[in-house]
N, C-alpha and C positions, 0 to 999 in steps of 0.2 A: 691594456691594448695588447693584441697578440705580437711575438716578437717575429715570428716565421711567416711568411708570405708565399702565396703562389708563385707570384711572378719574378721574384728575384731571392736567388739564394742568400744567407749570410756567411760572407767571407771574413773570417778575422785576420790580424796582422800578419802579415807574411805568408798568408796563403798563396799557393800557386797555383793556378788551373790550366792546363795547357792541351790543346787538343781533345777537351773533354765535355760531355754533356752533363748536367744539373739539373734533376727533376723540380718539382713544387715541393715549399716547406723543407727544404733542405739546408745544411749547416756544414760548413767546412772550418775546422779549428786551426790554431795559431800555428803557424808553422808547416801545415801540411801540405802537400803534393799530390795532385790528381792529374795524372799523364794517361792519355790515349787510352780514358775510362769514361763510364756513365753510371751516375748516381742516383740511382731511383727517387721518386717521390717521398718526401718523410725520412729519407735515410740520412746520417751524419756521421762524422768521423771526428774524433776528438784532435788535439794537439799533438803536431810531429808525428801524424801517420804520413807514411809512404806508399799511394796507390798508383800502380801502372799496369796499363792492358789491363784491364778488368771490367767485367760487367756487373755491377752490382744492384738488386732488385730493390724493392720498396721497403721502407721501414728498417733498414738494416742499423744496427747499432753497434758502431765501430769504436773502440778504446782508443785511448791515446798509446802513441808507439806503435802501431799496426803496422805490418808490411804486409802488403798484397801484391803478389805478382813479382815477387822478390827476383832480380836476376840473374842469370848464369854465366860463367865463364865457359869457354871452351875447353874440353877434356881431353882431345883427341889430337890435338896440334901440336906441334914442338913447345909453343908456350902457351900459356892461358892468360898472358897479361893484355891490357886494352891496347896496347901500342899497335896490335894487329888492327884493331878495328877503328880506333879512334886516332888513324896514322896521321892525319893532317895536325894534330895537336903537338906532333914530334918532328915533322919533316915538310919543310915549305914545298917539296915537289911530290908530296904524298896525299892521297885522297881518304877520306873515313871509306869503311867498308858499308856502303848502303844496303847492300842485301842481308848481312848481318843484322842492322837495325830493324829492317823490314820482316826478318824472320822471327827478331825477340819481340817486335809489337805483335805478331800474329798469334803467339802464344798465351791466349789469356786465360783467366781466372774467371770464373762464374760462381756469382755468390747470390744465392735466393731471397725470397721476401722473408721479413721479420725473422732474421738472425741477429745474433749476438757474438761478437769478437772481441775476446778479453785482450786486456793491457799487454801489450808487448808480443802479441802471436805474429806468427809469420805465416802467410799462406805461398805456396809456391805457384809457380805458372803451370797452367792446363789442368788445374785441381777445381773441381766442382762442389759446391758446398750447397745441399739441400736446404729447402724451405724450414724455417723453424728451428736450425741447427743452432748449437753453441759452440764455440771454442773457447775453451778455456784460457786464462792468461798464461802467458809465455809457451803457448803450443807452437810446434812446428809440423804443419799441416802438408803432407807430401801426396796424399792419396784423397780421393773424395769421399765426401763425408754426407751419409743418408740423411734425408729429412728428419725434422724434430729429434736427432741423436746430439748427445753430447760429448766432445770429445777432449782430450788432455794429453799432456807428455809431449816430448820430444824423440821420435816422433810421434804425432799424436795418435793416440787408439781411444776405441769406444770405452768411454765411463760408464753412462747408462743412457735410456732413452729419456728423451725429455717429455713424452707422451707416449703412450700406448701406440701401437701400430696402427689401430683402428681410429682412434681419435686423429692421430696424424692424417691419416687417409682421408677422413671427414672434414679436417680442417682444410687440406688443400683443395677438396673438392668446393667448399664454401668459399674460398679465396675471398676473404673478407678485405683484402689487402687493394681490390679492387675497387672497394666502393668510394662512392664520391666523398667528398670532406665533408658535406651535412649530414649523411647517411653514417659516417663515423662518429660525428658529434652526437648524433641521437643517440647511438649506442655507446656512449662513453660510460656510463653506470653500469653497463652489464660487462662492457670490457674491464672495469676495476671490480666489480664486486662477484661476478658467477666464475664458475670452474670452468675450464674449456669443456669438458662434457655438456653443462648445464647451458652454456652459451651456443653449442651447436644443437642442442633441443630447441632452444628457442630460435634461432634465425634459420634453420634448414627449411628449406622451401620443399 
C-alpha cells in the first residue's frame, strides 16, 4: 500500500510546521522545520532540515541538514546581536521589533520544480533556484541558479549543465510536473527508462 497520500503529508517525529502550506504526497523528515513556507506537491525534505520563508515547487528533493532561507543579522547597526530585535527576551519593559521580523519573512527564497538540494547545502534569502537545478552537498548558494544547472562550492558556482539548454527549455515547456497523479503513473516506465530527449520526443504535443 502506498505510504504517501494526497490528503495528508507524512510528518516524522519532532517535525515542526508553522505558518506553512504542504502539498499532496509530501514528506517532512525527523526534526525538520518549516516556517512561513510552501512545499509543493510530491516534495520532501529529509531529517533536520531548516526551511524558512521559502516557496518550494513540486517534486523537490531536499537532503538532510539543508538550510533554506538562512537568516541574516543586521550589519550596519552598532550591534548585530539579536537583543535588538528579540528585546522582550531580555527586558520586561521592551517589545520585540516586529518590523524586523516582517522584513525577514518578506525575503523569500524561491525553488523551482524537480530540483535536488544535496546534504548540508545552504540557500540564502531572496535566491531563486530554477527548475531542474541541482545544488551539490555542502554548497552555499548566494546567487540565483539557472534552470537545469548544477552548482557546487562555497560560494556556489556553476559546475556543469544537467541538461543542454535546448532540452531544458523543452522540458520546462512540457511541464510534466503539472500532470495529474494517474498521468504520471502511466508514464512511470518511461520516466525510468527513457533519456530526457527520448521522453520529450514521446510526450511533446
